[in-house]
C-alpha angles and dihedrals in degrees: 000000000000117000121228116260091250092054091045090052092051091051090048090055092050090052093047094050092047091051092044091053091053091048092050091052089056091047089053089072092058122109122230089259092053092047091050093049090052094048093047090053090052093048093050093048092050093046090052089058097040095116101046091045090050091052091047092052093052092045093051101040103027088224126130138336120308094217089058092045088058088063090046089053091051089050090050092049120021099023093045091050094047091051093057101028094109096036116121110226104148128073117335105010098171135013131184107185093178092061096033095242131135130179125205125193113234119188118232092224120227117024116207103211116197111198125203127219094234096066102013107151098035093048091050091053093045096049093047092051098047092042096051092041086059091049098257136128122228138225111191122212105197126206104252092233092057101034097118097055092040091052090050090051090051089049091055091048092048092051090050090052091051092048090051091049095248126154118288116250093020090136119026137166134214110247099186100060111200135140088248091055092052091047091049090053095047093050100039110126093222094059108107098195140352119228104197123187116168143058126001093253091055092050092050090050090052093052093046094049096092092241126102109271144184111202135165128210130211124304123227103167121176120213112220117205105199122201094256093054126118091247100198090049093045093052092044092052093047091050093044087055099042093049095042104115084347093290101301096138109096092220091063120115117271100180140021115222117188142160128265093237093062098030095111093050093048093047092049091050093047090054093045092054096049105276117140119206108217118224116243089257093050091047090053092048094048093046090071090063098049099067132034123228091267091058097254127122115278107245090209091075097042113116094356125132124252090253094053092047092048092049090049090054094042094244125144113224132175119270111265096030109157102177134024112223126195124192110230137180102179137062121206143128088256093055105082092195091064091053134076113291114184093201138063097293121118133185115221122213127180120200133182098240144348093275091057090044088053091054092046091051091051091049090053092050095047089049088059136335099036111170095021123091143311136174135223126195108200145122092209107101093191092057090046090052092048090052090048091053096047111031117100094225136112093218125039105185119202124207096338139102105274098217092055098032094052094055092047100254099116096022134050093251117125107281103249144150093202110068116191118225099200126229093304088061095043094255129130092228141025092210132112088249115249140156094291089062089059101056136063122229120228109204123209114199125186118212112256103169138038128226090246089059092052090051091048093237098112110123094228121008093199091057094058112087139182118284091244129051088223092067114083096193119102136177086254086080086076126059118228089249090054092049091049091050091050089049093050091049091051092047091049091052093048090049091051092049091052 
């Protein structure tokens, strides 16, 4: 009897997780030096194949620019490795003898790595490297529309592991891609953590699986050009970002917000650098191609050039147009220009002052992409600080291309292709996700005080010492009056709770 494809895919996942668990148990015996040698070998192997994998990804998905995907692959391999090369993740990772504290890195086990179609090869490399650096094994769930290039990336990683003498089945990939297979992976009891990068529905499924998860939602970052900005540089950086891989990085700018007093200068610079302002009629025509009937982004425009998108919508644009720009005054779920657009389309808002621009930026973020990323172009440190204090984002990028700054290429953020959105964005972290997000920390704490000291009944506070000679702290650090006050505060709290 032949099993249905769905049943076969579920059984495949069970086998992969079982093998991954066995591989991780072998990896658990590795020293930091052995782990690092293994990860470095993987990074070098991936970097060596950055170009062919980039071409394969574009050919299979139709998204982006292969030359830009080469750089993404290098970020997912070499840059990711270099950022965590000296990180302690195995055994004792921190020790404070003076305070009697010790921290030990504990792997989470099997990482379920969900891979999107927009950045398929680079995300696979990146997740494999940070997972193994933290002592974990990986089971990859590929996006069906990018399965071929993801499988090839996993093959290269697997060969590198074998060449370095690493455990078999340390990184594996689902071959039978079905919804049932993905669900079986997400809910498997032996999965230690889910690392979900992709659409909103996928992220919701990860968080509702019953397993620990790190997921990231959509981006929708505005770019604010403040009156003190270097306007030509600001526009250049926004366009460099928005056209990089045709806008497929979720940290890329989705809107320009600027001030009335510099509107003419910004508009002139946008036009000079290849931006085309759509007429109201053209904006209306194009809007029908940005979202599908169900309110989600139309995959047909994702990663396509401005020319291809304009031709698709039947709009004539000047030769050499790099970015399509639409003037907007409203923000809503029904307005596609105020939503995430993973392609070279930008909304354009003009406000009276920086306070109004601040409010507009927040409205855009709360409409979609809250907790993710935004950019400010300014020389005014006070305005930058005010934006930093008020904006509901995990990354406020200053005077840099958002797509590259958000992932740590043009900034000193952790290089990452999974960008946490924090609790406001429904994510478990606000970090650029790295190895430290994929391990638990076991804390060892030596006793340094006795109950009698806390109660203030110890005969001589200075005579009581820490339970270990390695701890320099003694009860003599507190006066008797301080200990008695602490005791009274504790007793008051206990009394209130009762």
